[in-house]
C-alpha positions as CSV (number, residue, x, y, z in Angstrom):
1,M,23.9,-0.8,-16.8
2,T,23.7,2.1,-14.6
3,V,21.8,4.0,-17.0
4,L,18.9,1.1,-16.0
5,L,19.2,2.6,-12.6
6,I,18.3,6.2,-13.8
7,L,15.8,5.1,-16.2
8,I,13.9,2.7,-14.5
9,P,13.0,5.3,-11.7
10,I,11.8,7.9,-14.1
11,A,9.6,5.2,-15.9
12,L,8.1,4.7,-12.4
13,C,7.6,8.2,-11.3
14,M,6.0,9.0,-15.1
15,G,3.7,5.9,-14.5
16,G,2.4,7.2,-11.4
17,L,1.7,10.4,-12.7
18,G,-0.4,8.8,-15.6
19,L,-2.1,7.1,-12.7
20,A,-2.8,10.1,-10.6
21,A,-4.0,12.2,-13.5
22,F,-6.3,9.2,-14.1
23,L,-7.7,9.1,-10.7
24,W,-7.9,12.6,-10.6
25,A,-10.0,12.6,-14.3
26,L,-12.2,9.6,-12.6
27,K,-12.5,11.7,-8.9
28,S,-13.6,15.0,-10.8
29,G,-16.4,13.2,-13.2
30,Q,-14.6,13.4,-16.6
31,Y,-16.2,10.1,-17.6
32,D,-19.7,10.4,-15.9
33,D,-21.6,11.0,-19.3
34,M,-19.6,9.1,-22.5
35,E,-23.2,8.9,-24.1
36,G,-24.0,12.6,-23.9
37,A,-21.1,14.3,-25.8
38,A,-21.7,11.7,-29.0
39,Q,-25.3,12.6,-29.3
40,R,-25.2,16.3,-28.3
41,I,-23.4,16.8,-31.9
42,L,-26.0,14.8,-33.4
43,F,-28.8,17.5,-33.1
44,D,-29.0,21.4,-33.6
45,D,-29.7,23.3,-30.7
46,P,-32.9,25.7,-31.1
47,Q,-31.0,28.5,-29.4
48,D,-28.6,28.7,-32.6
49,R,-30.9,29.1,-35.2
50,V,-31.6,32.6,-36.4
């Protein structure tokens, strides 16, 4: 039972860190262009052709 007193705060801290990382990524624009990367791989860049 005493192990729960250790594991519950650790789990809450890890969850809070995950939430903070997600909110930081959301704020910094990581999820702005979801379609661009998926379509960019399908087309060749004309600059790369030699």
